[in-house]
VOGU-3710 file (C-alpha; in Angstrom, 3 decimals, decimal comma):
1> xxxxxxxxxx> 38,063/-22,749/-26,091  36,511/-19,838/-26,982  37,572/-16,309/-25,173  35,407/-14,010/-23,437  34,224/-10,595/-24,810  36,229/-7,783/-24,844  35,028/-4,427/-22,761  35,657/-3,382/-26,073  32,551/-5,722/-27,769  30,229/-5,133/-25,013
11> xxxxxxxxxx> 30,388/-1,410/-24,926  30,280/-0,749/-29,046  26,517/0,315/-28,639  26,620/3,002/-26,090  28,009/5,681/-28,238  24,940/4,751/-31,006  22,612/5,159/-28,163  24,085/8,488/-27,075  23,859/9,509/-31,001  20,338/8,377/-31,150
21> xxxxxxxxxx> 19,033/9,914/-27,925  20,824/13,347/-29,351  19,132/12,679/-32,818  15,871/12,373/-31,336  16,399/15,261/-28,923  17,243/17,656/-31,812  14,296/16,567/-33,894  11,853/17,560/-30,820  13,251/20,476/-30,527  13,291/21,186/-33,897
31> xxxxxxxxxx> 9,403/20,088/-33,643  8,572/22,654/-31,007  10,622/25,516/-32,345  7,974/24,801/-35,796  5,401/24,759/-33,474  6,129/27,710/-31,821  6,843/29,797/-35,211  2,819/28,555/-36,571  1,399/30,277/-33,453  3,451/33,143/-33,941
41> xxxxxxxxxx> 3,072/33,095/-37,854  -0,710/34,618/-37,286  -0,262/37,678/-35,064  2,841/38,711/-36,887  1,041/38,142/-40,306  -1,821/40,329/-38,792  0,671/42,865/-37,787  2,229/43,184/-40,807  -0,909/43,608/-42,787  -2,050/46,443/-40,876
51> xxxxxxxxxx> 1,267/48,375/-40,928  1,874/47,976/-44,820  -1,814/47,141/-45,540  -0,762/43,860/-47,519  -3,959/41,944/-48,586  -6,495/44,870/-48,108  -6,105/45,527/-44,793  -7,431/48,720/-43,451  -5,717/50,609/-40,911  -7,228/51,412/-37,551
61> xxxxxxxxxx> -6,626/55,005/-36,316  -7,243/57,053/-32,928  -9,125/60,488/-32,655  -5,704/62,299/-32,327  -4,266/60,551/-35,429  -8,049/61,271/-37,403  -7,731/65,205/-36,483  -4,206/65,582/-37,698  -5,272/64,101/-41,052  -8,070/66,814/-41,246
71> xxxxxxxxxx> -5,123/69,758/-40,460  -3,339/68,137/-43,669  -6,759/67,670/-45,912  -7,641/71,521/-45,253  -3,960/71,988/-48,038  -5,303/69,270/-49,840  -7,958/70,930/-51,885  -10,702/69,309/-51,029  -9,991/66,428/-53,173  -12,934/63,518/-53,110
81> xxxxxxxxxx> -12,758/60,083/-52,831  -15,574/57,398/-53,620  -16,060/54,508/-51,608  -18,063/51,823/-52,268  -19,850/49,433/-49,366  -19,945/45,827/-49,880  -21,655/43,516/-46,792  -21,485/39,327/-47,156  -21,928/36,833/-44,791  -20,463/33,427/-44,145
91> xxxxxxxxxx> -22,950/30,011/-45,019  -23,464/29,616/-41,295  -24,650/33,012/-40,267  -28,229/33,423/-40,870  -28,251/37,078/-41,237  -29,111/39,423/-43,683  -26,754/41,931/-43,604  -26,602/45,026/-45,892  -25,051/48,574/-46,453  -27,174/51,144/-45,730
101> xxxxxxxxxx> -26,083/53,254/-48,856  -23,800/51,224/-52,020  -21,493/54,283/-52,170  -20,632/57,212/-51,248  -18,277/60,694/-51,934  -15,664/61,512/-49,046  -13,388/64,340/-48,507  -9,886/63,036/-48,574  -8,563/63,410/-44,819  -11,912/63,717/-43,533
111> xxxxxxxxxx> -13,543/61,902/-41,458  -16,970/60,068/-42,220  -19,639/57,519/-40,827  -21,273/54,813/-43,047  -23,549/52,353/-41,479  -24,367/48,611/-42,291  -27,734/46,716/-41,116  -27,432/43,110/-39,771  -30,757/41,048/-38,965  -30,872/37,762/-37,217
121> xxxxxxxxxx> -33,531/35,616/-39,681  -33,223/32,728/-37,542  -34,780/31,233/-34,195  -31,668/31,341/-31,844  -29,389/33,655/-31,018  -26,241/34,004/-33,614  -23,160/35,951/-32,354  -20,683/36,843/-35,336  -17,609/38,482/-35,968  -16,987/40,620/-39,183
131> xxxxxxxxxx> -13,482/40,436/-41,391  -12,981/43,333/-43,759  -10,719/44,688/-46,118  -10,614/47,301/-48,862  -9,661/47,071/-52,583  -8,130/47,811/-54,461  -5,458/46,006/-52,297  -2,915/49,165/-52,362  -5,341/51,525/-51,066  -5,594/49,355/-47,892
141> xxxxxxxxxx> -2,884/51,279/-45,923  -4,399/54,256/-46,382  -8,034/53,748/-45,358  -8,046/54,371/-41,265  -11,348/53,148/-39,519  -11,625/55,126/-35,868  -14,792/53,203/-34,816  -16,066/49,850/-36,610  -18,118/47,198/-35,596  -15,899/44,464/-36,579
151> xxxxxxxxxx> -13,643/45,325/-33,222  -16,386/43,210/-31,444  -18,674/40,449/-31,487  -21,706/40,865/-32,018  -24,655/39,029/-30,746  -28,012/39,178/-32,350  -31,241/37,657/-30,965  -33,954/35,783/-32,924  -35,464/38,416/-34,987  -33,018/41,187/-33,863
161> xxxxxxxxxx> -31,806/43,757/-36,152  -29,096/46,299/-35,790  -27,503/49,516/-36,886  -23,844/49,550/-36,831  -21,854/52,532/-37,971  -18,105/52,764/-39,054  -16,077/55,915/-38,465  -13,157/56,304/-40,942  -10,829/58,283/-42,985  -8,661/58,400/-46,589
171> xxxxxxxxxx> -5,120/59,222/-45,512  -4,218/61,833/-47,039  -1,054/60,469/-47,751  -2,687/58,639/-50,752  -2,441/62,212/-52,742  1,325/61,738/-52,669  1,240/57,929/-53,676  2,149/57,631/-57,760  0,240/54,261/-57,358  -2,918/55,306/-56,116
181> xxxxxxxxxx> -3,255/58,309/-58,947  -5,807/56,100/-60,352  -7,727/54,683/-57,983  -11,152/56,885/-58,296  -13,154/54,535/-55,593  -12,406/52,077/-52,802  -14,616/49,281/-51,781  -14,832/48,659/-48,149  -16,164/44,822/-47,304  -17,213/43,260/-44,405
191> xxxxxxxxxx> -18,162/39,672/-43,951  -19,657/38,330/-40,905  -18,805/35,099/-39,818  -20,099/32,958/-37,158  -17,857/33,821/-33,929  -15,984/30,476/-32,546  -16,994/31,061/-28,955  -20,758/30,828/-31,010  -19,901/27,667/-32,469  -18,644/25,951/-29,256
201> xxxxxx> -22,266/27,118/-27,750  -24,409/25,186/-30,457  -22,184/22,267/-29,809  -23,504/21,902/-26,449  -26,742/23,030/-27,081  -27,238/20,287/-29,996
//
């Protein structure tokens, strides 16, 4: 006659179930952590680029900082830097986008203004946003923008043309950086992309 199963035989599955539950919970926690880091990576990377100039990212300066730079520039002997202006658009932006002048020579530390012009050649309103960088990359942390159209989205109606200013200066600290000693020209580049909000509107209308 077979004996009845013991309590030990009946309960062997319980510890295994608990281990599986704990492993699943840890895996879920790990996935949520990675997701959170993914969302945080973009703003943290952007902050890193703005602080260091990595990847040719320019700096954003206040009027107070610009005034301080001009005072420093007065003792810099009037040294100058050539600035080249570049403009382009993404494939889904039917604009004519150009710099009003290809190059300019500015005094280091002194504010200057450049203008870009955009025209919407399509038959519908287009909202764009501009990305930017400078070359060479090591000059990024010394190129400071006080006012720029890249800080906000730009909407152009069909056939509308808009002239957009950039108020900027080159930080006098560049004169003390050995890595900048051979830099004779800085290129400021802008590329207009279709704004995400504009893309959503196009889908609704189509």
